[in-house]
Backbone as a ProteinNet text record, in pm:
[ID]
protein_1_A
[PRIMARY]
MVVPPSIVSRGLLIAALTATVAVALPACGRPGTSGAPSSSITSSATTTTAAEPAAAPSATATTSSSATASPSAAAGTRCATAWGTAAKSTGTRMSGAEVYLVRAGRHPCFDRIVLDVNGTAPVDASVRYVSVVLSDPAGRPVRVSGQVSLQVVVRAPYLGAGSSGHQPYRKVPAVGSRLVPAATLAGLAVVRDVRFAGTFEDVTTVAVGVAARLPIRVFVTRDRNGRHVVVDVARR
[TERTIARY]
8544.2	8490.2	8352.3	8312	8188.4	8121.6	8031.9	7948.6	7851.9	7862.2	7777.3	7629.8	7512.4	7380.8	7346.2	7386.7	7366.6	7400.7	7527.5	7604.3	7544.2	7493.7	7416.8	7291.1	7231	7097.7	7109.8	7235.9	7223.9	7270.2	7362.2	7389.1	7283.9	7188.2	7046.2	6980.4	6967.2	6886	6907.6	7051.1	7124	7106.7	7098.2	7120.7	6923.7	6861.3	6718	6686.6	6736.6	6738.7	6783.9	6908.2	6982.1	6909.1	6822.1	6763.9	6641	6576.5	6454.8	6488.7	6589.2	6654.9	6659.5	6696.1	6730.8	6634.3	6511.7	6372.8	6306.5	6332.6	6234.7	6300.3	6438.5	6479.2	6444	6449.7	6385.6	6249.7	6160.2	6036.8	5992.8	6090.8	6074.8	6135.4	6284.5	6380.8	6323.3	6195.6	6152.2	6084.2	6190.8	6156.2	6106.8	6114.9	6025.1	5896.4	5856.9	5695.2	5588.7	5641.7	5554.6	5579.4	5663	5703	5625.2	5602.8	5543.1	5412.9	5290.9	5182.2	5191.2	5283.5	5293.5	5320.7	5415.4	5460.8	5341.5	5219.6	5143.8	5057.3	4992.3	4877	4935.2	5103.8	5123	5087.5	5121.6	5127.6	4980.9	4904.1	4765.4	4708.3	4756.4	4729.5	4729.7	4877	4948.9	4849.2	4819.9	4762.1	4635.5	4556.4	4394.9	4422.7	4518.8	4566.5	4573.8	4648.9	4692.2	4571.7	4498.9	4355.2	4248.7	4237.5	4157.4	4190.8	4279.6	4312.1	4278.2	4295.4	4265.9	4146.9	4070.1	3909.5	3835.6	3913.1	3907.3	3897.6	4023	4052.5	3950.3	3918.1	3798.2	3708.4	3652.9	3537	3543.6	3671.9	3700.1	3715.4	3745.2	3773.3	3623.7	3500.5	3386.1	3329.2	3349.2	3269	3343.3	3475.8	3548.5	3486.3	3465.9	3423.4	3297.3	3214.9	3048.4	3061.5	3170	3174.1	3195.8	3312.7	3377.6	3264.8	3191.9	3076.7	2965.3	2931.2	2801.2	2826.8	2939.2	2932.6	2936.9	2975.6	2991.5	2842	2750.5	2623.1	2546.7	2594.1	2514.5	2535.1	2665.8	2705.4	2653.1	2616.3	2511.4	2381.7	2323	2182.2	2210.7	2302.5	2312.3	2285.8	2234.5	2174.1	2307.4	2284.7	2362.9	2330	2335.6	2265.5	2373.9	2499.8	2601.9	2601.8	2491.9	2482.8	2513.3	2510.4	2566.3	2458.8	2479.9	2362.8	2367.9	2494.5	2451.4	2370.2	2371.7	2260.6	2281	2145.1	2189.5	2099	2134.2	2066.8	2072.3	1999.3	1977.4	1994.1	1984.7	2026.1	1951.5	1944.1	1842.9	1757.9	1724.5	1616	1471.4	1403.6	1279	1154.8	1060	938.5	833.9	726.6	610.3	499.1	502.7	420	411	277.4	256	279.8	343.5	351.5	196.3	124.8	-1.7	-16.8	74.3	59.1	168	174.9	292.3	259	361.1	324.6	418.6	426.2	513	505.2	621.3	611.4	751.3	726.8	850.5	926.5	1031.9	1122.5	1185.8	1273.6	1355.5	1469	1550.7	1670.1	1622	1512.6	1480.5	1344.7	1286.9	1181	1154	1068.6	1065.4	953	958.3	877	865.3	777.8	801.7	667.1	738.3	645.8	627.7	520.4	470.6	463.6	493.8	496.5	447.2	310.2	232.1	271.1	396.5	452.8	602.6	647	744.2	869.9	855.4	957.5	1050.4	1190.3	1271.4	1272	1253.5	1262.4	1359.2	1399.2	1515.8	1473.4	1540.9	1494.7	1603.1	1596.6	1726	1654.8	1775.3	1684.2	1835	1795.2	1903.2	1826.5	1912.2	1863.6	1878.2	1777.7	1773.8	1710.2	1720.1	1696.1	1498.5	1488.6	1338	1305.6	1205.9	1161.6	1092	1150.1	1053.6	941	832.4	746.6	786.6	762.1	794.4	651.8	641.9	723.2	742.4	657.6	638.5	757.3	801.6	921.7	903.5	759.7	738.5	777.9	813.3	834.1	730.1	754.9	650	716.9	624.3	679.1	642.8	693.7	696.4	719.7	618.9	675.2	826.1	893.1	1029.5	1131	1244.3	1376.2	1422.6	1421.2	1490.2	1384.9	1435.2	1343.9	1449.2	1375.2	1442.3	1352.3	1426.9	1391.9	1362	1251.5	1252.5	1179.3	1287.4	1245.5	1260.3	1142	1111.6	1090.3	1128.1	1148.1	1036	898.5	788.9	673.1	599.5	455.4	375.9	313.1	221.5	96.5	-7.8	-123.4	-199.4	-250.2	-321.4	-249.6	-137.7	-45.6	12.4	-3.6	49.7	-44.9	35.9	-33.5	-88.1	-56.1	-86	-251.8	-351.9	-455	-523.2	-426	-449.5	-528.1	-663.6	-759.5	-767.6	-793.2	-805.9	-862.7	-951.5	-1060.4	-996.5	-846.4	-798.7	-718.7	-717.7	-674.8	-545.8	-447.7	-329.6	-353.9	-302.6	-319	-251.9	-314.4	-243.5	-88.5	-31.8	88.2	74.8	143.4	136.1	44.8	-19.9	-98.9	-40.3	-77.4	-38.9	-73.5	73.7	37.3	46.9	69.7	63.9	-7.6	-106.4	-214.2	-150.2	-190.2	-162.7	-155.9	-216	-249.3	-85.6	-60.8	52.1	202.2	187.8	293.5	339.5	207.4	217.3	308.1	297.7	382.3	494	574	694.1	772.5	923.6	1005.7	1101.9	1117.6	1197.3	1136.3	1058.4	997.4	864.6	863.1	750	625.2	657	576.6	604.6	512.1	537.1	393.6	480.5	369.8	413.7	315.1	312	392.6	467.7	546.8	555.5	443.2	466.3	480.9	432.1	482.7	485.6	624.6	612.7	724.8	684.8	749	831.2	703.8	722.1	842.2	844.1	918.7	806.6	827	730.9	831.3	775.2	880.9	806.2	858.8	798.1	857.5	830.6	904.1	877.7	966.8	963	1007.2	977	993.2	1076.5	1235.8	1242.9	1304.8	1293.8	1348.1	1480.2	1576.1	1714.9	1777.3	1908.3	1991.2	2045.3	1949.2	2025.2	2045.5	2107.1	2142.9	2025.8	2063	1949.7	1978	1891.3	1918.2	1823.1	1828.8	1726.3	1768.4	1638.7	1704.7	1542.4	1539.1	1422.6	1418.7	1312.7	1282	1170.3	1174	1060.1	988.7	866.2	780.8	672.3	589.7	486.4	394.9	361.4	294.2	357.3	507.7	567.9	685.9	726.8	851.1	809.9	913.5	858.8	1024.4	981.3	1094.6	1130.3	1199.4	1219.9	1328.1	1276.6	1374.7	1364.1	1494.5	1486.7	1568.8	1518.7	1601.7	1609.7	1723.5	1799.5	1732.3	1671.6	1623.4	1750.1	1723.7	1851.8	1920.5
5332.3	5484.3	5499.3	5597.2	5579.6	5711.3	5686.2	5812	5843.2	5979.3	6062.3	6039.2	6036.7	6007.2	6127.8	6245.6	6321.5	6294.8	6270.2	6219.3	6106.2	6010.1	5892.4	5962.7	6015	6093.7	6147.8	6205.7	6299	6211.7	6103.7	6013.1	5929.3	5878.5	5837.3	5918.6	6046.9	6150.7	6160	6176.3	6184.1	6063.7	5930.3	5810.4	5816.8	5867.1	5862.6	5925.5	6063.8	6166.1	6100.8	6058	5958.1	5904.1	5772.9	5691	5735.6	5834.4	5904	5993.3	6069.1	6094	6011.4	5887.5	5773	5722.9	5715.3	5625.8	5745.5	5891.4	5949.5	6021.3	5987.8	6019.8	5937.7	5814.8	5727.9	5769.5	5789.4	5821.7	5940.2	6055.4	6175.2	6175	6054	6080.5	5970.4	5943.5	5855.1	5944.4	6010.7	6097.1	6017	5857.1	5790.3	5766.1	5827.3	5798.2	5881.3	6005.8	6094	6081.9	6036.6	6002.2	5906.2	5780.4	5681.4	5720.6	5763.8	5802.3	5912.1	6008.2	6059.2	6024	5915	5837.1	5770.8	5710.6	5632.9	5676.7	5825.5	5913.1	5928	5974.4	6012.6	5898.2	5794.5	5653.6	5636.4	5640.7	5647.5	5753.7	5881.4	5945.5	5943.5	5866.8	5854.5	5750	5652.8	5533.2	5577.7	5644.7	5716.6	5799.5	5876	5969.4	5879.1	5793.8	5678.4	5637.9	5567.9	5517	5591.8	5713.5	5815.8	5806.6	5841	5870.4	5750.8	5609.8	5493.5	5438.2	5511.5	5480.4	5612.2	5709.1	5806.4	5780.3	5684.2	5654.2	5533.5	5491.1	5349.7	5433.2	5526.8	5606.4	5672.2	5717.9	5801.7	5688.3	5566.8	5485.2	5419.3	5418.7	5387.3	5483	5600.5	5700.4	5699.7	5695.2	5674.6	5572	5455.1	5329.1	5356.2	5402.2	5461	5545.6	5634.4	5739.2	5688.5	5557	5519.2	5441.2	5337.8	5253.7	5322.7	5444.1	5510.5	5534	5579.6	5572.2	5449.2	5338	5183.6	5155.1	5198.7	5139	5237	5361.9	5426	5336.4	5337.4	5278.8	5150.5	5057.5	4940.9	4987.6	5072.7	5131.9	5179.8	5203.4	5256.8	5162.4	5198.9	5111.8	5067.5	4956.5	4860.8	4832.5	5002.6	4970.5	5035	4987.3	5024.9	4953.5	4910.1	4835	4882.3	5014.5	5063.9	5122.5	5160.7	5217.1	5148.2	5081.2	5004.9	4873.2	4846.9	4727.5	4583	4535.9	4430.3	4315.2	4189.3	4071.6	3951.2	3910.7	3750.6	3636.2	3630.8	3523.3	3561.3	3445.7	3427	3347.9	3276	3193.2	3235.7	3115.7	3217.2	3129	3138.9	3105.2	3115.2	2995.5	2994.1	3044.3	3049.7	3134.3	3273.2	3324.2	3440.5	3568.3	3653.2	3772.9	3802.5	3813.2	3819.2	3941.8	3981.2	4128.8	4177.3	4342.3	4387.1	4475.8	4469.6	4538.2	4621	4751.3	4819.5	4847.7	4910.4	4928	5012.3	5053.2	5140	5098.9	5063.2	4999.8	5127.4	5084.4	5204.1	5239.6	5146.4	5178.6	5197.9	5172	5168	5149.1	5163.3	5136	5012.6	4924	4783.6	4778.1	4702	4661.9	4527.1	4420.5	4298.8	4265.8	4186.4	4149.4	3987.8	3938.6	3804.9	3702.9	3577.8	3496.9	3395.2	3352.4	3267.5	3088.5	3090.5	2929.2	2918.4	2788.6	2783.7	2739.5	2756.4	2726.8	2842	2825.1	2927	3044	3150.9	3292.3	3399.3	3452.1	3566.5	3721.7	3804.4	3958.3	4033.1	4162.5	4275.9	4404.3	4483	4622	4700	4821.4	4939.7	5045.6	5156	5272.9	5339.2	5399.6	5421	5574.2	5629.9	5750.3	5765.7	5647.8	5651.4	5472.2	5439.1	5295	5299.9	5169.3	5175.1	5055.6	5073.1	4967.6	4847.7	4736	4587	4528.5	4519.8	4512.9	4641.7	4728	4849.2	4959.1	4999.9	5064.7	5212.4	5209.2	5347.1	5379.8	5509.7	5559.8	5543.6	5506.3	5491.4	5619.2	5716.6	5834	5778.1	5823.6	5790.1	5903.7	5947.3	6050.2	6031.5	6122.4	6126.7	6163.5	6172.9	6239.1	6129.5	6016.4	5914.1	5796.6	5722.7	5583.4	5461.8	5360.3	5228.7	5136.9	5051.3	4947.3	4824.1	4744	4624.1	4533.4	4413.8	4320.9	4172.5	4094.8	3990.8	3883.1	3777	3689.7	3556.3	3635.4	3579.1	3647.5	3618.5	3681.6	3726.3	3842.4	3889.1	3829.8	3845.6	3749.8	3801.3	3672.1	3722.9	3700.4	3704	3672.7	3548.5	3465.2	3326.3	3228.3	3109.4	2959.4	2883.5	2950.8	2863.1	2849.9	2941.2	2922.2	2976.5	3068.2	3117.3	3225.7	3226.3	3345.9	3412.7	3316.8	3358.1	3473.9	3527.3	3624	3766.7	3751.9	3891.2	3926.5	4064.6	4095.1	4213	4161.6	4243.9	4410.3	4461	4607.2	4661.5	4808.9	4877.3	4918.8	4942.4	4984.3	5155.5	5157.8	5279.9	5312.6	5188.8	5168.4	5173.8	5230.7	5241.7	5088.5	5039.6	4904.4	4921.3	4997.3	5057.1	5161.2	5151.7	5255.4	5412.7	5516.2	5642.9	5669.4	5629.7	5626.8	5564.6	5435.7	5368.1	5436.9	5481.1	5565.1	5674.1	5734.1	5863.3	5830.8	5702.9	5680.5	5630.1	5621.2	5563.9	5689.2	5643.4	5743.8	5807	5737.6	5741.8	5712.8	5606.1	5540.7	5634.3	5685.5	5768.6	5721.3	5617.6	5550.9	5418.5	5354.1	5173.9	5179.1	5152.8	5158.4	5043.7	4985.9	4875.8	4905	4838.4	4893.3	4757.9	4659.8	4562.1	4396.6	4324.1	4194	4126.2	4057.2	4006.8	3878.9	3777.9	3655.3	3606.3	3591.1	3554.9	3637.2	3769.2	3841.4	3977.6	4045.9	4156.6	4254.9	4389	4508.1	4618.1	4641.1	4751.9	4868.4	4990.1	5135.3	5181.5	5215.1	5278.2	5427.4	5507.6	5633.5	5649.4	5719.9	5716	5871.1	5905.5	6060.9	6076.1	5978.8	6027.6	5876.4	5898.9	5777.7	5718.5	5642.6	5570.9	5422.4	5384.5	5231.6	5135.4	5026.5	4926.9	4792.2	4695.7	4561.4	4476.4	4339.8	4247.1	4154.6	4064.7	3933.3	3836	3705.5	3622.7	3544.9	3507	3472.7	3349.1	3240.6	3142.1	3087.2	3061.2	2976.8	2884.5	2829.4	2733.7	2790.9	2930.5	2990.6	3014.7	3055.9	3089.7	3161.6	3240.3	3310.3	3454.9	3540.3	3670	3749.7	3836.9	3948.3	4030.5	4068.4	4190.2	4281.3	4420.3	4531.1	4638	4659.4	4725.9	4854.7	4983.5	5130.9	5180.7	5211.7	5279.9	5409.9	5434.2	5574	5661.1	5784.6	5885.7	5908.1
10691.2	10670.4	10683.3	10741.2	10768.6	10660.7	10565.8	10474.3	10561.7	10557.3	10637.5	10556.6	10612.1	10578	10478.1	10475.9	10399.9	10232.5	10236.5	10103.9	10041.8	10130.8	10066.6	10020.3	10087.7	10027.4	9905.2	9901.7	9767.4	9654	9674.7	9565.2	9534.2	9591.8	9549.3	9466	9519.8	9440.9	9320.3	9283.5	9157.5	9049.5	9105	9054.8	8998.8	9076.9	9022.3	8932.6	8927.4	8823.3	8703.1	8686.9	8572.4	8486.9	8587.5	8518.7	8449.8	8532.8	8456.5	8306.6	8332.2	8189.3	8086.5	8137.3	8019.7	7980.6	8075.8	8000.4	7913.8	7981.7	7896.5	7768.5	7718.5	7609.7	7497.5	7509	7437.8	7357.5	7464.1	7407	7338.8	7334	7301.5	7179	7119.8	7054.1	6928.6	6888.2	6786.8	6667.7	6562	6482.7	6382.3	6370.4	6278	6295.8	6407.9	6447.6	6377.3	6364.9	6266.1	6138.5	6071.3	5940.1	5875.3	5947.8	5886.6	5851.9	5937.1	5895.3	5754	5765.2	5626.2	5490.8	5535.8	5407.6	5366.2	5446.8	5414.8	5348.9	5401.7	5314.3	5171.2	5151.6	5032	4943.3	4944.9	4874.5	4861.6	4957.3	4936	4783.3	4825	4727	4602.7	4602.1	4450.9	4403.8	4458.8	4407.2	4343.8	4399.3	4389.1	4240.8	4231.7	4146.2	3994.6	4022.9	3930.7	3856.9	3958.4	3891.3	3832.1	3870.8	3802	3665.4	3602.3	3474.3	3384.6	3478.9	3391.9	3338.8	3408.2	3405.7	3275.6	3253.7	3160	3014.6	2994.4	2871.1	2824	2918.6	2876.2	2818	2885.3	2849.1	2734	2698	2581.9	2428.3	2456.9	2355.6	2327.4	2446.4	2408.7	2294.1	2326.7	2255.8	2119.7	2120.9	1994.9	1927.8	1973.2	1891.8	1826.2	1918.5	1874.7	1770.6	1776.8	1639.4	1507.6	1511.8	1433.7	1371.3	1440.6	1403.7	1314.7	1359.2	1293.6	1175.4	1076.3	958.2	905.5	965.9	889.7	899.6	980.6	986.2	874.3	872.3	766.7	616.6	613.8	457.6	457	571.2	522.2	483	498.3	471.7	315	262.4	118.3	-7.8	-104.1	-207.3	-305	-311	-390	-526.9	-619.3	-728.3	-827.2	-810.6	-918.5	-1028.2	-1096	-1214.3	-1344.4	-1357.1	-1484.4	-1566.3	-1680.2	-1753.1	-1873.6	-1912.3	-2055.4	-2060	-2196	-2229.5	-2135.5	-2137.2	-2021.8	-2072.5	-2080.3	-2117.6	-2045.5	-2039	-1946.5	-2047.3	-2179.3	-2270.8	-2387.8	-2505.4	-2608.3	-2624.5	-2497.7	-2490.1	-2500.9	-2621.7	-2654.6	-2569.5	-2534.2	-2462.5	-2582.1	-2583	-2628.6	-2543.2	-2409.8	-2315.8	-2340.2	-2285.5	-2305.8	-2197.4	-2229.5	-2124.3	-2105.2	-2006.6	-1971.7	-1861.5	-1802.5	-1715.6	-1689.4	-1697.5	-1666.4	-1540.5	-1455.2	-1325.8	-1283.8	-1188.6	-1147.3	-1015.1	-939.5	-772	-747.1	-639.4	-581.3	-481.6	-478.2	-349	-320.7	-207.2	-116.1	-243	-316	-397.3	-575.4	-576.1	-707.5	-736.7	-885	-924.9	-1006.1	-982.9	-1039	-1163.8	-1271.4	-1369.2	-1352.2	-1349.1	-1352.1	-1465.1	-1541.7	-1690.9	-1649.2	-1649.3	-1583.6	-1703.7	-1687.1	-1845.3	-1787.8	-1843	-1842	-1861.1	-1802.4	-1849.4	-1742.4	-1762.4	-1657.6	-1763.6	-1896.6	-1984.4	-1966.5	-1976.7	-1988.8	-2082.2	-2025.3	-2125.4	-2072.4	-2160.6	-2159	-2223.4	-2138.9	-2195.6	-2177.8	-2224.3	-2242.8	-2231.9	-2194.1	-2162.4	-2239.9	-2256.5	-2334.3	-2354.6	-2332.7	-2312.1	-2490.2	-2551.6	-2665.7	-2685.9	-2798.8	-2813.8	-2839.1	-2899.2	-2901.3	-2924.1	-2867.7	-2875.3	-2992.4	-3082.4	-3229.9	-3210.9	-3255.6	-3250.4	-3322.1	-3278.7	-3335	-3420	-3569	-3643.4	-3746.1	-3706.4	-3788.5	-3779.7	-3669.3	-3671.3	-3642.9	-3586.6	-3566.9	-3397.1	-3414.4	-3289.1	-3155.9	-3036.9	-2944.8	-2829.5	-2811.1	-2768.1	-2594	-2482	-2368.4	-2273	-2192.8	-2075.2	-1998.7	-1977.5	-1913.2	-2012	-1923.8	-1991.4	-2104.9	-2081.4	-2162	-2169.2	-2284.5	-2328.6	-2289.1	-2237.6	-2189.5	-2277.5	-2352.3	-2428.5	-2368.9	-2357.3	-2264.9	-2369.6	-2403.7	-2479.6	-2425.1	-2408.4	-2338.4	-2476.5	-2483.8	-2575.9	-2583.4	-2574.3	-2541.3	-2607.6	-2694.1	-2742	-2615.5	-2688.7	-2583.3	-2574.3	-2470.2	-2471.4	-2540.9	-2629.6	-2743	-2892.9	-2882	-2985.7	-2990.6	-2884.2	-2875.8	-2946.1	-2944.8	-2953.4	-2831	-2726.4	-2614.5	-2555.6	-2652.7	-2611.5	-2475.8	-2395.8	-2291.3	-2296.4	-2256.3	-2284.8	-2418.7	-2511	-2663	-2707.3	-2602.1	-2624.1	-2603.3	-2548.7	-2519.2	-2638.9	-2681.6	-2803.7	-2763.4	-2844	-2834.5	-2832.3	-2715.5	-2688.2	-2824.8	-2832.1	-2947.1	-2940.7	-3038	-2991.8	-2938.4	-2811.6	-2770.8	-2626.4	-2602.3	-2520.8	-2377.3	-2259.6	-2135.4	-2069.9	-2023	-1954.3	-1826.4	-1766.3	-1608.2	-1571.8	-1483.5	-1473.2	-1435.8	-1484.2	-1421.7	-1278.1	-1223.1	-1035.7	-1006.8	-1051.4	-1019.2	-1030.4	-1153.5	-1217.7	-1108.7	-1067.2	-994.2	-879	-826.7	-705.1	-706.9	-832.5	-866.6	-844.5	-845.7	-797.8	-941.3	-1034.6	-1161.7	-1298.2	-1300.8	-1375.9	-1402.4	-1553.7	-1567.6	-1669.1	-1759.3	-1812.6	-1864.5	-1912.5	-1923.5	-2043.1	-2172.6	-2300.5	-2368.7	-2440.4	-2529	-2671.9	-2697.1	-2820.1	-2938.3	-2915.2	-3026.8	-2970.5	-3044.8	-3033.1	-3166.8	-3212.3	-3308.8	-3341.3	-3392.5	-3374.3	-3223.3	-3153.9	-3005	-2927.3	-2971.5	-2911.3	-2870.1	-2748	-2721.5	-2656.5	-2708.8	-2687.2	-2598.8	-2521.4	-2433	-2387.3	-2405.5	-2410	-2271.6	-2185.7	-2062.2	-2058.9	-1988.2	-1987.2	-1854.2	-1843.4	-1699.5	-1699.1	-1589	-1549.1	-1582.8	-1590.6	-1629	-1665.3	-1717.4	-1778.5	-1630.4	-1557.8	-1449	-1450.2	-1341.9	-1357.1	-1375.6	-1442.6	-1474.4	-1449.2	-1445.2	-1438.7	-1471.4	-1524.9	-1566.5	-1542.9	-1459.5	-1439.6	-1430.1	-1459.5	-1435.1	-1328.8	-1287.5	-1180.2	-1201.5	-1115.8	-1184.3	-1035.9	-1036.3	-941.9	-1009.7	-917.4	-976.1	-1094.3	-1099.2	-1175.8	-1317.8	-1299.4	-1451	-1440.8	-1503.2	-1521.6	-1491.9	-1430.1	-1411.7	-1475.4	-1564.8	-1617.5	-1523.8	-1465.9	-1367.6	-1404.9	-1422.4	-1464.3	-1332.8	-1293.6	-1215	-1251.7	-1221.1	-1237.9	-1107.5	-1103.7	-986.9	-951.9	-824.8	-788.1	-781.2	-812.4	-784.2	-673.3
[MASK]
++++++++++++++++++++++++++++++++++++++++++++++++++++++++++++++++++++++++++++++++++++++++++++++++++++++++++++++++++++++++++++++++++++++++++++++++++++++++++++++++++++++++++++++++++++++++++++++++++++++++++++++++++++++++++++++++++++++++++++

């Protein structure tokens, strides 16, 4: 049987069209192609958003830490002067060396009085608040400037009263004599007056006027030149 040329041409045309459609459909039918970039962008945005809050708490913790440390630093600068106002004593040891100088100075947390003893032998001292300091040995009141009186007793004679022979031409000051110059006292915070209250039987008494009943302490130091009785009165 002979197929007419017109039918053959029509069949070839149909086959060619079918092949063309088959090739075109896969190219147009990839729904996942446009979704992949969208999914990738979303993922990147989520990562960035999560990273930003992670940095913020770090900065907040630093600020909080600094704020917390600030009161601690301030506490470190507070004065450790909770010594109390009760009587204090270093002991009862006596020295034959003489008290030859009384000094005073202002410190950040307290006013300090130093009584220098001309010898390295052990010496003790005591301090206590009293209604009025009485002279030794007469027992007469020694008036001082200030609201309260502090009695300082050093177990050593005052210069001129001892037997060491140190500066024998020096005379014992009169009871009530000022031992610290007025100019020095003017620069102190709470100590108002320092006066001689007598020396008897190798014991020296000093009257100190203080602005209020404030914490006190007493201790003794030593160097190659002698002993130093230190009395501190806490500032307000």
